[in-house]
N, C-alpha and C positions, 0 to 999 in steps of 0.2 A: 787726311782721306788716305786710306790703304787700298793695296792691289785687290785687299779680299773682297772690298765694297767695290769699286771701279770697274774690275775684272769678271767678278764674281757674283756679285750684289748679293754677298754672307750665304749663298748657296742655299737663296730661296725660291731660283727658277721664278724670279716674278714675270720674266718677261714672256713668260707660255703662259696661250689661252686659258687656263684651266686656272692658274692663276689670279689673270685677271677678271675673269666670271665671277669667282669669287670674292674677292677683294670688294669692303666696304668702298662703295661712294664715297668720296673726299676723305678717305681713313690717310691721314700723313706719313703713306709709306716713306720715303726715302727720309723722311727726320727723324722716324724711328730705327733704321737700320743705322744713321748714321750715328744716333745716341747709342743705340746696341753697343756696334761696334762687334758683337760677333753674331755667330747666328744662335751657342749657346745660352744667351743673353736677349734672344727676342723672347715678347709673351709666349703663355702655351700654345695659344689658339694660332696665332704667326707661324710659330713654327711646323705646328700640324699640317693649316694647309700647305707652308711650302713642301713637305715631306710626301702630302698628295698630290702636289703640284708635279714634285719628281716623277712619282711613280707614273703620271701621267707619259710627263716628256719620256721616259723610259718604256714606255709602249710605244708612246706613237715613231721615236725616232730613237729605236735599239743602240744602233753603231755608236751618235752621238747627241745624246738625250740633248737637248737645249741647245743643240749646235754647237757645244763644250766639249772640245778633246781634252784629253788628261786630268779632267777636274777632280780624279781619284789623287792625285798632286799633290793639290791645294784642299781637300775637305777629306775627312774621315767619313766613312757610312753616318756615322752620328752627325754628321754636319762640322765638326770640329775642324781649326783651320791647322794645318799642315805644316813645317818648312821643307817647301819642296825638295830643296836639295839635298835635304837628311832624312824627308818622312817621318819624322819627329812630331809627334803631337806639342803648337805653338801653349805654354803657359800666358797666362792672363798680361802678365804685363811684357811679356816677348810683343803678344799681337797688339798692344797698346802703345805701346812704342812705337809700331807702324805706322800711327792715325796723330794726326798733325789739331793740333788745338781747337776745338770752336764754340767758342765763347756765349754766342748767341742760341748755344742748344742746354748753357747750363741752366735755365730755368723750365725746358720742355721736360715736360711728362710725360712719360713711354703709356699711352693704354693698347689691351689688346682691341685684337677684333670679335666682333660677335659671330657664332657660331650660329647660320641659321637653323632654325627651329626644328628641318628636318636633317641636321647636320651638313657638311659635306659633300659635293657628290661623290660617289665610287669611280674614281679615275682611272677602272678599268672597263667602266663601259661610258662615260662622259662622252659627248661631243661638242662642240661649239655649236650653237646656233648658227642659221643658216644665215649667209650677208643679207642682208635688202636687197630688192631686188632693183636693177638698172633702169634708172627712170627711161619713160620712153622716147624715143624719137623724134614726137613732137614737142616734149618738154625742153630734148635738147637743142631745138634747131633756134639758130640766133634770132634776132628782132632786126628787119629790113636796115635801121637807124642802127644798129649792131655790127651788121652788114658792112656796111657802108663806111661806119668808122676802119674796119678794119682794111678795107681798102685804102682809102687813106692814106693809109698808117704802112702798110705791106704791101699793099698792089694786089693788081684782080687775079694773077694766075696763084700766088702763094694762099690767099684765100680760098679759091676754087677748087685748085687741090686738099687742105686741110677738111673742106664742108661734103666736097663731092658733089658739087654744082658747078655746073658750066661756067664759061667766064662772057656767054652773050645772056646767059640768064641775070649772072651778077650784074651785067651792064645795063639789063633793061629793068631793074629795080627800083631806082631812080620814080618815088611815087607810088610806085607798085607797094602794097601793101604782105603779097603772099609769101612766103621764103620757099621757093622751090626741095620737095624733098632730097632726101639725100639719093 
């Protein structure tokens, strides 16, 4: 593996919510990146997704897109790998020399991702879906049996503090099926 894969993930911005939302479920991204070994060798639609993900990241994080400082020392604007010491574009042979052989990928065939019928969302407007709502307090309450087991293993004071339940309430739980509210 090379530093370009392990540190910068081939300049794909794959850690960004935009990329994750647009990548088809089940797509073998890690294997594709390791097989291609360079951004310029990625399938066309995957490169397009990476470029849009980068645009989204730059809009959302203008100071450090994707939290990456100095990425321009490692990749040019077209995504080609650079020698960070000299700024020169790496040749294919130089880039390949940075990778360890991976015989398990010899027979792996890289396939491109499918573009949604409506195309990739506009990175200048796209926002992640809101997180699912928190479960209700009622659902989060442990059962009396769970509380009793926790009291036995951790002590009444620790369990009372964690769940916001009085120690007296915990002591009176035995045989009671009601879990006091927080």
